[in-house]
Kinemage of the C-alpha trace (Angstrom):
@kinemage 1
@onewidth
@group {chain A} dominant
@subgroup {mainchain}
@vectorlist {calphas} color= white
{ca met a 1} P -7.916 18.015 -16.276
{ca gly a 2} L -4.711 16.011 -15.883
{ca tyr a 3} L -3.929 12.806 -14.089
{ca lys a 4} L -3.838 12.105 -10.371
{ca ile a 5} L -1.791 9.512 -8.539
{ca gly a 6} L -2.913 7.692 -5.418
{ca leu a 7} L -0.372 5.742 -3.368
{ca asp a 8} L -1.343 3.371 -0.566
{ca leu a 9} L 1.715 2.368 1.441
{ca gly a 10} L 0.403 -0.547 3.465
{ca ser a 11} L 2.071 -2.962 5.855
{ca thr a 12} L 2.373 -5.797 3.315
{ca ala a 13} L 2.033 -4.110 -0.091
{ca ile a 14} L 2.433 -0.725 -1.747
{ca lys a 15} L -0.381 -0.014 -4.189
{ca met a 16} L -0.673 2.738 -6.787
{ca val a 17} L -3.378 3.959 -9.129
{ca leu a 18} L -3.261 6.476 -11.949
{ca val a 19} L -6.586 8.252 -12.174
{ca lys a 20} L -8.175 10.542 -14.762
{ca asp a 21} L -11.737 11.851 -14.530
{ca arg a 22} L -12.245 9.532 -11.538
{ca asn a 23} L -11.456 6.456 -13.618
{ca ile a 24} L -8.546 4.115 -12.889
{ca glu a 25} L -6.268 4.175 -15.919
{ca trp a 26} L -3.422 2.116 -14.422
{ca ser a 27} L -2.803 0.141 -11.242
{ca gly a 28} L 0.127 -1.746 -9.811
{ca lys a 29} L 1.572 -3.037 -6.563
{ca val a 30} L 4.789 -4.322 -5.010
{ca pro a 31} L 5.478 -6.021 -1.660
{ca thr a 32} L 6.344 -3.629 1.158
{ca ala a 33} L 10.054 -3.632 1.970
{ca pro a 34} L 12.707 -1.210 3.236
{ca gly a 35} L 12.981 1.840 0.993
{ca gln a 36} L 9.245 2.352 0.626
{ca glu a 37} L 9.521 5.735 -1.094
{ca his a 38} L 11.857 4.257 -3.709
{ca leu a 39} L 9.443 1.383 -4.313
{ca ala a 40} L 6.501 3.775 -4.594
{ca met a 41} L 8.345 5.978 -7.068
{ca gly a 42} L 9.206 2.864 -9.053
{ca leu a 43} L 5.472 2.239 -9.482
{ca val a 44} L 4.976 5.837 -10.581
{ca lys a 45} L 7.750 5.482 -13.151
{ca asp a 46} L 6.226 2.258 -14.473
{ca ala a 47} L 2.816 3.890 -14.800
{ca leu a 48} L 4.149 6.913 -16.672
{ca asn a 49} L 6.234 4.776 -19.030
{ca glu a 50} L 3.425 2.345 -19.826
{ca cys a 51} L 0.899 5.135 -20.381
{ca gly a 52} L 3.245 7.339 -22.386
{ca leu a 53} L 3.078 10.188 -19.862
{ca ser a 54} L 5.545 12.527 -18.177
{ca asp a 55} L 5.696 14.231 -14.779
{ca thr a 56} L 4.034 17.323 -16.237
{ca asp a 57} L 0.874 15.312 -16.958
{ca ile a 58} L 0.363 14.685 -13.227
{ca asp a 59} L -1.745 17.239 -11.361
{ca lys a 60} L -1.395 15.774 -7.886
{ca val a 61} L 0.209 12.933 -5.936
{ca ser a 62} L -1.654 11.754 -2.832
{ca ala a 63} L -0.459 9.210 -0.287
{ca thr a 64} L -2.230 7.143 2.348
{ca gly a 65} L -1.549 4.066 4.487
{ca tyr a 66} L 0.959 3.391 7.230
{ca gly a 67} L 3.837 4.786 5.183
{ca lys a 68} L 2.120 7.888 3.790
{ca lys a 69} L 4.585 10.282 5.441
{ca leu a 70} L 7.486 8.614 3.631
{ca val a 71} L 6.530 9.993 0.195
{ca ser a 72} L 8.344 13.323 0.116
{ca asn a 73} L 6.799 14.572 -3.130
{ca ala a 74} L 3.175 13.858 -2.145
{ca glu a 75} L 1.196 17.108 -2.149
{ca asn a 76} L -1.590 15.476 -0.176
{ca thr a 77} L -1.733 12.869 2.607
{ca val a 78} L -5.011 11.191 3.508
{ca asp a 79} L -5.798 8.917 6.456
{ca glu a 80} L -6.631 5.398 5.294
{ca ile a 81} L -10.104 5.306 6.835
{ca ser a 82} L -11.205 8.378 4.866
{ca ala a 83} L -9.493 7.144 1.698
{ca asn a 84} L -11.180 3.752 2.011
{ca ala a 85} L -14.595 5.357 2.527
{ca gln a 86} L -14.238 7.775 -0.402
{ca gly a 87} L -12.848 5.158 -2.753
{ca met a 88} L -15.438 2.505 -2.004
{ca phe a 89} L -18.406 4.870 -2.037
{ca his a 90} L -17.458 6.209 -5.471
{ca leu a 91} L -16.479 2.849 -7.002
{ca ser a 92} L -19.703 1.236 -5.766
{ca gly a 93} L -21.761 3.961 -7.415
{ca gly a 94} L -22.867 5.233 -4.004
{ca arg a 95} L -24.362 1.872 -3.005
{ca cys a 96} L -21.899 0.919 -0.286
{ca arg a 97} L -23.005 1.395 3.327
{ca thr a 98} L -20.603 -0.965 5.114
{ca ile a 99} L -16.971 -1.676 4.247
{ca ile a 100} L -15.094 -4.694 5.565
{ca asn a 101} L -11.430 -3.990 4.916
{ca ile a 102} L -8.912 -6.777 5.507
{ca gly a 103} L -5.471 -5.253 5.611
{ca gly a 104} L -2.084 -6.818 6.072
{ca gln a 105} L -2.121 -6.371 9.839
{ca asp a 106} L -5.614 -5.211 10.813
{ca leu a 107} L -9.338 -5.562 10.194
{ca lys a 108} L -11.562 -2.514 9.748
{ca val a 109} L -15.322 -2.083 9.552
{ca ile a 110} L -16.442 1.301 8.220
{ca asn a 111} L -20.108 2.313 8.259
{ca leu a 112} L -21.208 5.006 5.783
{ca glu a 113} L -24.118 7.410 5.642
{ca asp a 114} L -26.193 7.826 2.478
{ca thr a 115} L -23.906 10.682 1.432
{ca gly a 116} L -20.753 8.605 1.802
{ca lys a 117} L -19.732 10.347 5.016
{ca ile a 118} L -18.268 8.079 7.689
{ca ala a 119} L -20.856 7.249 10.352
{ca asp a 120} L -18.443 5.224 12.493
{ca phe a 121} L -15.780 2.563 12.245
{ca arg a 122} L -14.336 -0.289 14.231
{ca met a 123} L -10.847 -1.667 14.064
{ca asn a 124} L -9.146 -4.790 15.346
{ca asp a 125} L -5.423 -4.225 15.229
{ca lys a 126} L -4.374 -5.981 18.444
{ca cys a 127} L -4.087 -9.420 16.869
{ca ala a 128} L -3.057 -10.654 13.431
{ca ala a 129} L -5.967 -13.095 13.327
{ca gly a 130} L -7.948 -12.816 10.109
{ca thr a 131} L -5.573 -10.339 8.469
{ca gly a 132} L -3.563 -10.691 5.296
{ca arg a 133} L -0.500 -11.626 7.331
{ca phe a 134} L -2.474 -14.397 9.010
{ca phe a 135} L -3.491 -15.911 5.669
{ca glu a 136} L 0.135 -15.758 4.509
{ca gln a 137} L 1.272 -17.635 7.626
{ca val a 138} L -1.375 -20.337 7.142
{ca ala a 139} L -0.367 -20.697 3.478
{ca arg a 140} L 3.190 -21.305 4.637
{ca ile a 141} L 2.080 -23.900 7.210
{ca leu a 142} L -0.047 -25.728 4.630
{ca asp a 143} L 2.628 -25.352 1.943
{ca thr a 144} L -0.134 -24.181 -0.373
{ca pro a 145} L -0.203 -21.047 -2.555
{ca leu a 146} L -2.569 -18.441 -1.152
{ca glu a 147} L -4.084 -18.053 -4.618
{ca cys a 148} L -5.436 -21.623 -4.350
{ca phe a 149} L -7.329 -21.076 -1.078
{ca gly a 150} L -10.580 -19.984 -2.682
{ca glu a 151} L -10.906 -22.884 -5.115
{ca met a 152} L -9.824 -25.430 -2.498
{ca ser a 153} L -12.282 -24.070 0.065
{ca leu a 154} L -15.195 -24.262 -2.352
{ca ser a 155} L -14.362 -27.908 -3.146
{ca ala a 156} L -14.117 -28.992 0.526
{ca asp a 157} L -16.336 -31.733 1.999
{ca glu a 158} L -16.930 -29.764 5.205
{ca ala a 159} L -15.809 -26.705 7.139
{ca leu a 160} L -13.577 -28.130 9.825
{ca glu a 161} L -14.077 -26.470 13.211
{ca leu a 162} L -10.926 -24.577 14.207
{ca asn a 163} L -10.531 -23.611 17.840
{ca ser a 164} L -8.222 -20.646 17.343
{ca thr a 165} L -7.590 -17.846 14.865
{ca cys a 166} L -4.476 -16.765 16.758
{ca val a 167} L -1.477 -17.212 14.478
{ca val a 168} L 0.599 -18.938 17.161
{ca phe a 169} L -2.078 -21.389 18.338
{ca ala a 170} L -3.512 -21.931 14.853
{ca glu a 171} L -0.130 -23.127 13.598
{ca ser a 172} L 0.034 -25.847 16.250
{ca glu a 173} L -3.583 -26.851 15.612
{ca ile a 174} L -3.168 -27.017 11.834
{ca val a 175} L 0.057 -29.062 12.075
{ca ser a 176} L -1.775 -31.513 14.360
{ca leu a 177} L -4.698 -31.782 11.927
{ca leu a 178} L -2.381 -32.437 8.999
{ca ala a 179} L -0.628 -35.160 10.985
{ca lys a 180} L -4.028 -36.818 11.463
{ca gly a 181} L -4.581 -36.853 7.706
{ca val a 182} L -7.238 -34.133 7.589
{ca lys a 183} L -7.663 -32.730 4.069
{ca lys a 184} L -6.169 -29.317 3.419
{ca glu a 185} L -9.387 -28.298 1.674
{ca asn a 186} L -11.415 -28.856 4.860
{ca ile a 187} L -8.867 -27.000 6.983
{ca ile a 188} L -8.937 -24.024 4.627
{ca lys a 189} L -12.728 -23.911 4.557
{ca gly a 190} L -12.785 -24.074 8.351
{ca leu a 191} L -10.263 -21.257 8.441
{ca his a 192} L -12.510 -19.093 6.263
{ca tyr a 193} L -15.510 -19.666 8.517
{ca ser a 194} L -13.439 -18.960 11.606
{ca val a 195} L -12.293 -15.628 10.125
{ca ala a 196} L -15.845 -14.866 8.946
{ca arg a 197} L -17.154 -15.322 12.490
{ca arg a 198} L -14.476 -12.986 13.791
{ca ile a 199} L -15.470 -10.344 11.238
{ca thr a 200} L -19.159 -10.833 12.098
{ca his a 201} L -18.346 -10.193 15.767
{ca leu a 202} L -16.500 -7.011 14.798
{ca leu a 203} L -19.487 -5.893 12.725
{ca gly a 204} L -21.836 -6.344 15.673
{ca arg a 205} L -25.147 -4.631 15.050
{ca gln a 206} L -23.716 -2.987 11.939
{ca lys a 207} L -24.375 -6.240 10.063
{ca thr a 208} L -28.060 -5.347 9.997
{ca thr a 209} L -27.334 -2.077 8.210
{ca glu a 210} L -29.479 -1.557 5.131
{ca gly a 211} L -27.583 -1.162 1.916
{ca gly a 212} L -24.582 -2.862 0.421
{ca ile a 213} L -21.809 -4.610 2.313
{ca tyr a 214} L -18.507 -4.525 0.436
{ca leu a 215} L -15.318 -6.466 1.134
{ca asp a 216} L -11.930 -5.089 0.112
{ca gly a 217} L -8.225 -5.586 0.732
{ca gly a 218} L -6.034 -8.405 -0.572
{ca pro a 219} L -7.926 -11.360 1.003
{ca ser a 220} L -11.185 -10.097 -0.547
{ca gln a 221} L -10.034 -11.752 -3.794
{ca asn a 222} L -10.585 -15.118 -2.101
{ca pro a 223} L -14.063 -16.422 -3.098
{ca gly a 224} L -13.966 -18.970 -0.271
{ca leu a 225} L -13.796 -16.193 2.323
{ca gln a 226} L -16.535 -14.248 0.550
{ca asp a 227} L -18.745 -17.356 0.562
{ca ala a 228} L -18.136 -17.952 4.287
{ca leu a 229} L -18.951 -14.339 5.111
{ca glu a 230} L -22.231 -14.505 3.205
{ca asp a 231} L -23.171 -17.673 5.091
{ca glu a 232} L -22.382 -16.070 8.467
{ca leu a 233} L -24.077 -12.728 7.725
{ca leu a 234} L -26.988 -14.170 5.724
{ca met a 235} L -26.448 -11.232 3.371
{ca glu a 236} L -24.795 -10.646 0.041
{ca val a 237} L -21.183 -9.487 0.324
{ca asn a 238} L -19.936 -7.567 -2.708
{ca val a 239} L -16.389 -7.506 -4.056
{ca leu a 240} L -15.508 -4.929 -6.696
{ca pro a 241} L -12.887 -5.342 -9.428
{ca lys a 242} L -9.385 -4.515 -8.145
{ca pro a 243} L -10.386 -4.541 -4.454
{ca gln a 244} L -6.789 -4.002 -3.348
{ca phe a 245} L -6.738 -0.550 -4.931
{ca thr a 246} L -9.832 0.987 -3.313
{ca val a 247} L -7.830 2.911 -0.708
{ca ala a 248} L -5.264 4.204 -3.215
{ca phe a 249} L -8.122 5.356 -5.452
{ca gly a 250} L -9.790 7.126 -2.528
{ca ala a 251} L -6.558 8.985 -1.822
{ca ala a 252} L -6.264 10.016 -5.476
{ca ile a 253} L -9.728 11.591 -5.594
{ca ser a 254} L -9.474 13.270 -2.169
């Protein structure tokens, strides 16, 4: 059996995995920009070069995400909900029952049956609140690298109560708090709890689902958000290695 490629062309990043025997052999990502197919093929070229492979070693190229139709040489296109479900169920060893996916521009909650089949899903794509784009905007307002949010949140004195998770209103509120001398750490921790409450509302009764809850997408790498979610749900929230590549992996094995 040869190699398979999974491409996830998302709204903020293009992710790629090289898979053999359902194991991730290589992964990489680039920011989404005009010329998405060219960027995706650049990842493929990097993977082949670094792994000492050629085009003939690839059995199949699968694409998913918002830009999946842009990859002209993809033999297979997979909707992102199905790819997310397949990828997470396999990577969790069949333990996952609920997926919380935080994308660049939307939030998704996917509930799985014991077999990995999708039971139902909910999606909040009408507002950027709580998405990857939202965290990027807040990082800009705070003039703080997004990579520092987790550590800063965990070292905060308190979770400051934020009144809005709307990007527009949150910016005004955060600027006002900074002007009053409020610590960035407390603002960030409050932000995480505000987003966690929004996710909990989206989960609804699904939060009582037996079995594992798994968080994926770019913001899932933030331990401060994971900690806030566990406090709100009163349940363990799992994050797998390489959580940004779950969807690309699911496309590859579909």
